Steps between C-alpha positions, in 0.01 A plus 500: 500500500613848418330834443496696178381854446491729197473877475456642150472859379244592235643645173291816540710586808831487315502863390476609864801287591694608191540856629782381727837473326751231601785624720849391606578139406161454334563809284823339376308180441246685285779675311670175406173327410405783267845530345489446125122516475382698199132516587403777743200290600720205601736735683210650700362153575841395630547798731146467636533126560820554699338785697216268592741225604678751723170624645384149588836427657454812715152375596651173620784674684234700686374173650852379578578297185857569384661165416540444127497143369510559124492777240424401143392626160290248308705176520828673586598496867735784598516427871406206718581471869651159565632582847205649690631858500296779659407844364674427170310724255809703413695184428219381271494832313879498467485152348239624253706803400816295456319256275349774286834672463601183316228558241197314638265799474229353277132592500316306770144378555506436875706626792495277807622558854481218757529582872474317832391603847484316834254579777463332837268230370518516119762494226404701193625473144363750250544593136430833331426470129474812282401434139598754237208385285191305590203313353160664521350446845827392662639714779853616413626526857476202735644410837484133596558421868560150638488426873642201691480401867846570643485252790453216252816572302711184476803499727851404400509124439132454588329215315146501364383271782658726763334805348167316490537434872541872564206580274276248676404742777310704242309193384404350837141612455286685252487792743880529521531473123238770444673724757832462317341591168307793648805642677718478191234656280449785748871583501513478122200730449644758739820502295302546177297776669819691578629465144168606346483805726849605390398452137217745551700748710838498328400432140166684516325199347124488546423176320679177589386141468588270788446131557640235733492123513594214729674239287569132560741313275382162373703256296397243243786278614411234757868487583473834677354301792856385556703729725815404314351609167382827651846561640661458160240730347596760761860483386411521130267796538785736582613503138162451329363785292169478323404658170142552615466797731300441814632591844861609564538227764542242224811659351748355750639821646777482758380386843142424398550127468483467878219753546289335229560135586210464746254604229584186304403288801178685578251305289630169634469628856142608429424155365667314786325708766155505336497876457207675334627787282293786359551822306831379358656451159653163416800562275755303300865450583578819307213702648247459221136495606332160522184544703328770704355366825213720622362562848334156506845351493630151442608224737865432416481156664241385248758449230870519433640838390595339169137400445389857564741613231366249251145614570599864470662452160159456344374829648562844359733728694634847437807657662518868593587695186533849640155634424329331209507237230688592185499325166816673382316672217571854619790648690688824514728731691341677792786717625521735200264772632303492178797592278394247241188701429254233601385284786795300626317323780221345301141479615596419859574867571173653383490879475654563842861433402670830418780315328249360252357834395218508755390811686 
């Protein structure tokens, strides 16, 4: 079990955010990204995207988040923390600038900044994604936040069976299980509340979309019932990267193997202790949606987790897409302040987006 939340900014709010120019290291970042661009529209999109990335980073710093995990442009990673460094934004920006001085300043589609943050009871991993262009109906600015229970992080040399023994106290009764879930969700929502408030205060954003989910990983492999198999999976996950984008937890960032390990045991613990789960999402081993369990819930003892997966495969599921379904038929730049002479945000903006020629 882990928690996942998303905060997305509507395209019609972009022109309000775009009034702030990038400064310091982010200004240099924008300069290098725009170097060699002929189109004024693409240059403006680039500077605005970087300004937004800086603004969101300032929002997160306002709630105490300052540890950078990764900085990337599309599929190119410029900085990744493999040592657990703290307050390393400047180091990340320096790595970016050094790389671009070597001629890597090509036009991008997405800027991504991954950060981490510990609290007393939760460990958070979050990713900011700023898209230079977007499909109609898709929010261009998203923040994905994952939350894990810190006390259940695997200890040095701890086996799956030993971790299950520590987890057992949360599964002794339905009441204790529900209390664990409720407490974790309460902490998570308070953290999202603080971030959303900073979005509105610092970035002057009136319209944001927010959602949150409790997710339980299920596997199709019966062998996952074996502690030895789970242990080997724990080791392998540190280097696994997945082409499909779901939650940042699945990308094997430094230190998150141990924090994340208990989540892989959760569905088996629910089954073994006859736990009734409700209002949760059952997901694949890479975070893809399998089945939404509503308030009526499901008795996890009734069938093996693998059987739940097989049943879920025949049901439709849709993962969070940042604000709407897109068929890819229409997309455009949204950071050009209307320089192209037409609507750059598509129909999702309506007449309220000043950057699209609205009043």
